[in-house]
C-alpha positions in Angstrom: 0.0 0.0 0.0 1.5 3.4 -1.0 2.2 5.8 1.9 -0.1 8.8 2.0 1.9 12.0 1.9 2.0 13.8 5.2 0.1 17.0 5.6 1.5 20.0 7.4 0.0 20.9 10.7 -1.5 24.1 9.1 -3.1 22.0 6.3 -4.6 19.6 8.9 -5.9 22.5 11.0 -7.5 24.2 8.0 -9.0 20.9 6.8 -10.5 20.2 10.3 -11.9 23.7 10.4 -13.4 23.2 6.9 -15.0 19.9 7.9 -16.5 21.4 11.1 -17.8 24.5 9.2 -19.4 22.4 6.5 -21.0 20.1 9.1 -22.5 23.2 10.8 -23.6 25.1 7.7 -23.4 22.8 4.7 -20.7 22.7 2.0 -22.5 25.4 -0.1 -22.0 27.9 2.7 -18.2 27.5 2.7 -16.5 30.9 2.0 -13.9 31.0 -0.8 -10.5 29.9 0.5 -8.8 29.7 -2.9 -5.4 31.3 -3.2 -4.6 31.3 0.5 -0.9 30.8 1.3 0.3 28.9 4.2 0.6 32.0 6.4 -3.1 32.7 5.9 -4.2 29.1 6.5 -4.2 29.4 10.3 -6.1 32.7 10.2 -8.7 31.2 7.9 -9.0 28.2 10.2 -9.6 30.5 13.2 -12.2 32.5 11.3 -14.1 29.3 10.3 -13.9 27.9 13.8 -15.2 31.3 15.3 -18.1 31.3 12.8 -19.1 27.8 14.0 -18.8 28.8 17.6 -20.9 31.9 17.0 -23.3 30.0 14.8 -23.1 32.6 12.1 -21.9 31.6 8.6 -19.4 33.8 6.9 -20.0 35.8 3.7 -18.5 34.2 0.5 -15.6 36.8 0.4 -15.2 37.2 4.2 -11.8 35.4 4.4 -10.3 37.1 1.4 -11.5 40.5 2.6 -10.2 40.0 6.1 -6.8 38.6 5.1 -6.2 40.9 2.1 -6.1 37.8 -0.2 -7.2 37.7 -3.8 -10.8 38.4 -4.4 -12.7 35.4 -5.7 -14.4 35.7 -9.1 -18.0 36.7 -8.9 -19.1 33.8 -11.1 -17.7 31.3 -8.6 -20.4 32.4 -6.1 -23.3 31.9 -8.4 
């Protein structure tokens, strides 16, 4: 059986936060996280976790707006 490549702690943290967010709000409510670099991954994970704790889903562009990341294309949110 081939070995699965190991994920960094940041990737695992973000993946866990995404799973919890989607369990709380559904996969369609997940904000855009495309284009995040590894430095932004922890902040994005915290934002997702905070949204779940507050029981308030984030806007589609909330993470990009907060972290100064690239703006997702409008057509992706339709």
